[in-house]
Structure formats: structure tokens, C-alpha cells
N, CA, C and O atoms as a GROMACS GRO file, in nm:
protein
  308
    1MET      N    1   8.123  13.822  17.581
    1MET     CA    2   7.998  13.875  17.632
    1MET      C    3   8.011  13.913  17.779
    1MET      O    4   7.974  14.023  17.819
    2ALA      N    5   8.064  13.823  17.860
    2ALA     CA    6   8.078  13.850  18.003
    2ALA      C    7   8.183  13.959  18.027
    2ALA      O    8   8.168  14.040  18.119
    3LYS      N    9   8.287  13.960  17.945
    3LYS     CA   10   8.392  14.060  17.961
    3LYS      C   11   8.336  14.200  17.933
    3LYS      O   12   8.369  14.295  18.003
    4GLU      N   13   8.253  14.212  17.829
    4GLU     CA   14   8.191  14.340  17.798
    4GLU      C   15   8.099  14.386  17.912
    4GLU      O   16   8.093  14.504  17.943
    5TYR      N   17   8.029  14.292  17.972
    5TYR     CA   18   7.940  14.323  18.084
    5TYR      C   19   8.019  14.383  18.199
    5TYR      O   20   7.979  14.485  18.255
    6TRP      N   21   8.130  14.321  18.234
    6TRP     CA   22   8.211  14.372  18.345
    6TRP      C   23   8.273  14.506  18.312
    6TRP      O   24   8.283  14.592  18.399
    7GLN      N   25   8.315  14.525  18.188
    7GLN     CA   26   8.370  14.654  18.148
    7GLN      C   27   8.264  14.764  18.156
    7GLN      O   28   8.292  14.875  18.201
    8ASP      N   29   8.141  14.733  18.113
    8ASP     CA   30   8.031  14.829  18.124
    8ASP      C   31   7.999  14.859  18.269
    8ASP      O   32   7.972  14.974  18.304
    9LEU      N   33   8.001  14.757  18.353
    9LEU     CA   34   7.972  14.775  18.496
    9LEU      C   35   8.079  14.862  18.562
    9LEU      O   36   8.047  14.948  18.644
   10ILE      N   37   8.204  14.839  18.528
   10ILE     CA   38   8.314  14.921  18.583
   10ILE      C   39   8.301  15.065  18.535
   10ILE      O   40   8.327  15.158  18.611
   11GLN      N   41   8.263  15.084  18.410
   11GLN     CA   42   8.246  15.219  18.358
   11GLN      C   43   8.132  15.292  18.430
   11GLN      O   44   8.145  15.410  18.463
   12VAL      N   45   8.021  15.224  18.453
   12VAL     CA   46   7.909  15.284  18.527
   12VAL      C   47   7.954  15.320  18.668
   12VAL      O   48   7.919  15.427  18.718
   13PHE      N   49   8.030  15.233  18.732
   13PHE     CA   50   8.077  15.262  18.867
   13PHE      C   51   8.171  15.382  18.870
   13PHE      O   52   8.159  15.467  18.958
   14THR      N   53   8.263  15.390  18.774
   14THR     CA   54   8.358  15.502  18.776
   14THR      C   55   8.288  15.635  18.746
   14THR      O   56   8.330  15.739  18.797
   15LEU      N   57   8.183  15.632  18.665
   15LEU     CA   58   8.112  15.755  18.635
   15LEU      C   59   8.020  15.799  18.749
   15LEU      O   60   7.989  15.918  18.762
   16ASN      N   61   7.975  15.704  18.832
   16ASN     CA   62   7.880  15.733  18.939
   16ASN      C   63   7.931  15.686  19.074
   16ASN      O   64   7.852  15.641  19.158
   17LYS      N   65   8.060  15.696  19.097
   17LYS     CA   66   8.122  15.643  19.218
   17LYS      C   67   8.061  15.703  19.345
   17LYS      O   68   8.027  15.630  19.438
   18GLY      N   69   8.047  15.834  19.351
   18GLY     CA   70   7.994  15.900  19.470
   18GLY      C   71   7.851  15.857  19.500
   18GLY      O   72   7.816  15.834  19.616
   19LYS      N   73   7.769  15.847  19.397
   19LYS     CA   74   7.629  15.807  19.416
   19LYS      C   75   7.620  15.664  19.467
   19LYS      O   76   7.540  15.635  19.557
   20ILE      N   77   7.699  15.576  19.411
   20ILE     CA   78   7.694  15.436  19.449
   20ILE      C   79   7.744  15.417  19.592
   20ILE      O   80   7.682  15.345  19.670
   21ILE      N   81   7.856  15.479  19.626
   21ILE     CA   82   7.910  15.466  19.761
   21ILE      C   83   7.814  15.530  19.861
   21ILE      O   84   7.792  15.474  19.968
   22GLY      N   85   7.759  15.646  19.829
   22GLY     CA   86   7.662  15.712  19.918
   22GLY      C   87   7.538  15.626  19.940
   22GLY      O   88   7.489  15.616  20.053
   23ALA      N   89   7.487  15.565  19.835
   23ALA     CA   90   7.371  15.478  19.849
   23ALA      C   91   7.403  15.356  19.935
   23ALA      O   92   7.321  15.313  20.016
   24PHE      N   93   7.522  15.300  19.918
   24PHE     CA   94   7.562  15.185  19.997
   24PHE      C   95   7.574  15.221  20.145
   24PHE      O   96   7.528  15.147  20.231
   25ILE      N   97   7.636  15.336  20.174
   25ILE     CA   98   7.649  15.381  20.313
   25ILE      C   99   7.511  15.408  20.372
   25ILE      O  100   7.484  15.371  20.486
   26GLY      N  101   7.423  15.472  20.296
   26GLY     CA  102   7.287  15.496  20.342
   26GLY      C  103   7.212  15.368  20.370
   26GLY      O  104   7.137  15.359  20.467
   27PHE      N  105   7.232  15.268  20.287
   27PHE     CA  106   7.169  15.138  20.307
   27PHE      C  107   7.218  15.072  20.436
   27PHE      O  108   7.138  15.020  20.514
   28ILE      N  109   7.349  15.076  20.459
   28ILE     CA  110   7.407  15.016  20.580
   28ILE      C  111   7.355  15.089  20.705
   28ILE      O  112   7.319  15.024  20.803
   29VAL      N  113   7.352  15.223  20.701
   29VAL     CA  114   7.302  15.299  20.816
   29VAL      C  115   7.155  15.267  20.840
   29VAL      O  116   7.113  15.253  20.955
   30GLY      N  117   7.076  15.255  20.735
   30GLY     CA  118   6.936  15.217  20.749
   30GLY      C  119   6.918  15.082  20.815
   30GLY      O  120   6.833  15.065  20.902
   31ILE      N  121   6.998  14.985  20.773
   31ILE     CA  122   6.993  14.851  20.834
   31ILE      C  123   7.030  14.859  20.982
   31ILE      O  124   6.964  14.798  21.066
   32LEU      N  125   7.136  14.936  21.014
   32LEU     CA  126   7.176  14.950  21.154
   32LEU      C  127   7.066  15.014  21.238
   32LEU      O  128   7.041  14.969  21.349
   33VAL      N  129   7.001  15.117  21.186
   33VAL     CA  130   6.894  15.182  21.260
   33VAL      C  131   6.780  15.084  21.286
   33VAL      O  132   6.724  15.082  21.395
   34LEU      N  133   6.746  15.005  21.187
   34LEU     CA  134   6.637  14.909  21.203
   34LEU      C  135   6.670  14.800  21.305
   34LEU      O  136   6.584  14.761  21.384
   35PHE      N  137   6.794  14.753  21.304
   35PHE     CA  138   6.828  14.639  21.389
   35PHE      C  139   6.878  14.676  21.528
   35PHE      O  140   6.850  14.604  21.624
   36ILE      N  141   6.950  14.787  21.542
   36ILE     CA  142   7.004  14.818  21.675
   36ILE      C  143   6.951  14.949  21.733
   36ILE      O  144   6.977  14.978  21.850
   37GLY      N  145   6.879  15.028  21.655
   37GLY     CA  146   6.821  15.152  21.705
   37GLY      C  147   6.901  15.274  21.664
   37GLY      O  148   7.017  15.266  21.623
   38LEU      N  149   6.835  15.389  21.677
   38LEU     CA  150   6.894  15.514  21.630
   38LEU      C  151   7.013  15.557  21.715
   38LEU      O  152   7.117  15.593  21.661
   39LEU      N  153   6.999  15.555  21.848
   39LEU     CA  154   7.106  15.604  21.933
   39LEU      C  155   7.233  15.520  21.922
   39LEU      O  156   7.344  15.575  21.918
   40LYS      N  157   7.218  15.390  21.918
   40LYS     CA  158   7.336  15.304  21.904
   40LYS      C  159   7.402  15.325  21.768
   40LYS      O  160   7.524  15.322  21.756
   41THR      N  161   7.320  15.345  21.665
   41THR     CA  162   7.375  15.372  21.532
   41THR      C  163   7.451  15.503  21.531
   41THR      O  164   7.559  15.512  21.473
   42LEU      N  165   7.394  15.606  21.595
   42LEU     CA  166   7.464  15.735  21.601
   42LEU      C  167   7.595  15.724  21.678
   42LEU      O  168   7.694  15.788  21.643
   43LEU      N  169   7.597  15.641  21.784
   43LEU     CA  170   7.720  15.620  21.860
   43LEU      C  171   7.826  15.551  21.773
   43LEU      O  172   7.943  15.588  21.777
   44ILE      N  173   7.785  15.452  21.697
   44ILE     CA  174   7.877  15.383  21.607
   44ILE      C  175   7.932  15.481  21.503
   44ILE      O  176   8.051  15.480  21.474
   45LEU      N  177   7.844  15.565  21.447
   45LEU     CA  178   7.888  15.662  21.348
   45LEU      C  179   7.983  15.764  21.409
   45LEU      O  180   8.081  15.804  21.345
   46ALA      N  181   7.956  15.806  21.533
   46ALA     CA  182   8.044  15.903  21.599
   46ALA      C  183   8.183  15.844  21.621
   46ALA      O  184   8.283  15.910  21.595
   47PHE      N  185   8.190  15.718  21.668
   47PHE     CA  186   8.320  15.655  21.688
   47PHE      C  187   8.391  15.628  21.556
   47PHE      O  188   8.513  15.635  21.548
   48THR      N  189   8.315  15.600  21.452
   48THR     CA  190   8.375  15.580  21.321
   48THR      C  191   8.437  15.710  21.270
   48THR      O  192   8.549  15.710  21.218
   49LEU      N  193   8.365  15.820  21.285
   49LEU     CA  194   8.419  15.949  21.244
   49LEU      C  195   8.539  15.989  21.327
   49LEU      O  196   8.635  16.045  21.274
   50LEU      N  197   8.536  15.960  21.458
   50LEU     CA  198   8.651  15.989  21.543
   50LEU      C  199   8.772  15.906  21.499
   50LEU      O  200   8.883  15.958  21.492
   51GLY      N  201   8.751  15.779  21.470
   51GLY     CA  202   8.860  15.695  21.421
   51GLY      C  203   8.914  15.742  21.289
   51GLY      O  204   9.035  15.738  21.266
   52TYR      N  205   8.827  15.787  21.201
   52TYR     CA  206   8.871  15.841  21.073
   52TYR      C  207   8.954  15.966  21.094
   52TYR      O  208   9.059  15.984  21.031
   53TYR      N  209   8.908  16.054  21.183
   53TYR     CA  210   8.982  16.178  21.211
   53TYR      C  211   9.119  16.147  21.269
   53TYR      O  212   9.219  16.203  21.225
   54LEU      N  213   9.125  16.060  21.368
   54LEU     CA  214   9.253  16.024  21.429
   54LEU      C  215   9.346  15.958  21.329
   54LEU      O  216   9.466  15.986  21.326
   55GLY      N  217   9.291  15.871  21.246
   55GLY     CA  218   9.371  15.805  21.144
   55GLY      C  219   9.426  15.903  21.041
   55GLY      O  220   9.540  15.890  20.997
   56SER      N  221   9.344  16.000  21.003
   56SER     CA  222   9.392  16.099  20.905
   56SER      C  223   9.499  16.188  20.967
   56SER      O  224   9.594  16.226  20.899
   57ARG      N  225   9.484  16.222  21.095
   57ARG     CA  226   9.587  16.301  21.163
   57ARG      C  227   9.717  16.220  21.174
   57ARG      O  228   9.827  16.275  21.158
   58TRP      N  229   9.703  16.092  21.200
   58TRP     CA  230   9.820  16.004  21.210
   58TRP      C  231   9.892  16.000  21.074
   58TRP      O  232  10.015  16.005  21.068
   59ASP      N  233   9.814  15.991  20.967
   59ASP     CA  234   9.875  15.989  20.834
   59ASP      C  235   9.948  16.119  20.804
   59ASP      O  236  10.055  16.118  20.743
   60LEU      N  237   9.893  16.231  20.849
   60LEU     CA  238   9.957  16.360  20.823
   60LEU      C  239  10.083  16.378  20.905
   60LEU      O  240  10.186  16.423  20.853
   61ASN      N  241  10.077  16.344  21.033
   61ASN     CA  242  10.192  16.364  21.122
   61ASN      C  243  10.291  16.250  21.114
   61ASN      O  244  10.412  16.273  21.127
   62GLY      N  245  10.245  16.130  21.092
   62GLY     CA  246  10.333  16.015  21.080
   62GLY      C  247  10.374  15.954  21.212
   62GLY      O  248  10.442  15.851  21.212
   63ASP      N  249  10.337  16.014  21.324
   63ASP     CA  250  10.378  15.961  21.454
   63ASP      C  251  10.259  15.966  21.549
   63ASP      O  252  10.206  16.073  21.578
   64PHE      N  253  10.218  15.850  21.597
   64PHE     CA  254  10.102  15.842  21.686
   64PHE      C  255  10.130  15.905  21.822
   64PHE      O  256  10.038  15.959  21.884
   65LYS      N  257  10.254  15.898  21.870
   65LYS     CA  258  10.288  15.957  22.000
   65LYS      C  259  10.271  16.109  21.998
   65LYS      O  260  10.224  16.168  22.095
   66LYS      N  261  10.309  16.173  21.889
   66LYS     CA  262  10.289  16.318  21.876
   66LYS      C  263  10.140  16.352  21.880
   66LYS      O  264  10.100  16.451  21.942
   67LEU      N  265  10.061  16.270  21.814
   67LEU     CA  266   9.917  16.292  21.813
   67LEU      C  267   9.859  16.279  21.953
   67LEU      O  268   9.777  16.361  21.994
   68LEU      N  269   9.901  16.176  22.027
   68LEU     CA  270   9.852  16.159  22.164
   68LEU      C  271   9.897  16.273  22.254
   68LEU      O  272   9.822  16.316  22.341
   69ASP      N  273  10.018  16.323  22.235
   69ASP     CA  274  10.067  16.436  22.313
   69ASP      C  275   9.979  16.559  22.293
   69ASP      O  276   9.957  16.636  22.387
   70LYS      N  277   9.930  16.579  22.172
   70LYS     CA  278   9.844  16.693  22.143
   70LYS      C  279   9.703  16.673  22.199
   70LYS      O  280   9.640  16.769  22.244
   71LEU      N  281   9.653  16.549  22.196
   71LEU     CA  282   9.514  16.524  22.233
   71LEU      C  283   9.492  16.506  22.383
   71LEU      O  284   9.391  16.553  22.436
   72LEU      N  285   9.584  16.438  22.451
   72LEU     CA  286   9.563  16.405  22.592
   72LEU      C  287   9.630  16.507  22.682
   72LEU      O  288   9.740  16.554  22.653
   73PRO      N  289   9.563  16.540  22.792
   73PRO     CA  290   9.627  16.629  22.891
   73PRO      C  291   9.744  16.560  22.958
   73PRO      O  292   9.754  16.437  22.953
   74PRO      N  293   9.835  16.637  23.023
   74PRO     CA  294   9.956  16.579  23.081
   74PRO      C  295   9.932  16.471  23.188
   74PRO      O  296  10.014  16.381  23.202
   75GLN      N  297   9.822  16.478  23.263
   75GLN     CA  298   9.800  16.380  23.369
   75GLN      C  299   9.769  16.240  23.316
   75GLN      O  300   9.776  16.144  23.393
   76PHE      N  301   9.734  16.225  23.190
   76PHE     CA  302   9.704  16.094  23.133
   76PHE      C  303   9.824  16.028  23.068
   76PHE      O  304   9.813  15.916  23.019
   77LYS      N  305   9.937  16.094  23.066
   77LYS     CA  306  10.056  16.038  23.001
   77LYS      C  307  10.132  15.947  23.093
   77LYS      O  308  10.235  15.891  23.055
   0.00000   0.00000   0.00000
């Protein structure tokens, strides 16, 4: 009985993965807005997106030093 329940739950999740993840992210953002305010939440989201972008570039290039060479001007090296 419990095994069937978990299999059904996994099937529902795999069929509606985007909806479930989107609802969860929306819930977390809503909680953040309520507890810390809109501007702080937007700042957290901006840094999260920046980290995601840098991480994805790192994955593509494979070398963090190359990424920093492209992003930072010569006086910061």
C-alpha cells in the first residue's frame, strides 16, 4: 500500500515537475518578501541569478581563471 502511494506520488511529480518546482519557488519568494521585504528579496534573487550565470559559464569553459579574465578589467587582476 505504501509502496504504491510513493510510486503514484513520483509519477505525479514527473508529469508535473515544472509546475511543482515553480510553485515551490513562488512560495519561497513569497515567504522572503513577507519576512525581509521586497527590495532585499530582489537583491537575493539578483545575486542568485548572477551566481547561476557564473556557474553555468564555469561549467561551459571549465576554467574559472578564464572566466575572470573575461569579466574583470585588467586593473583588478
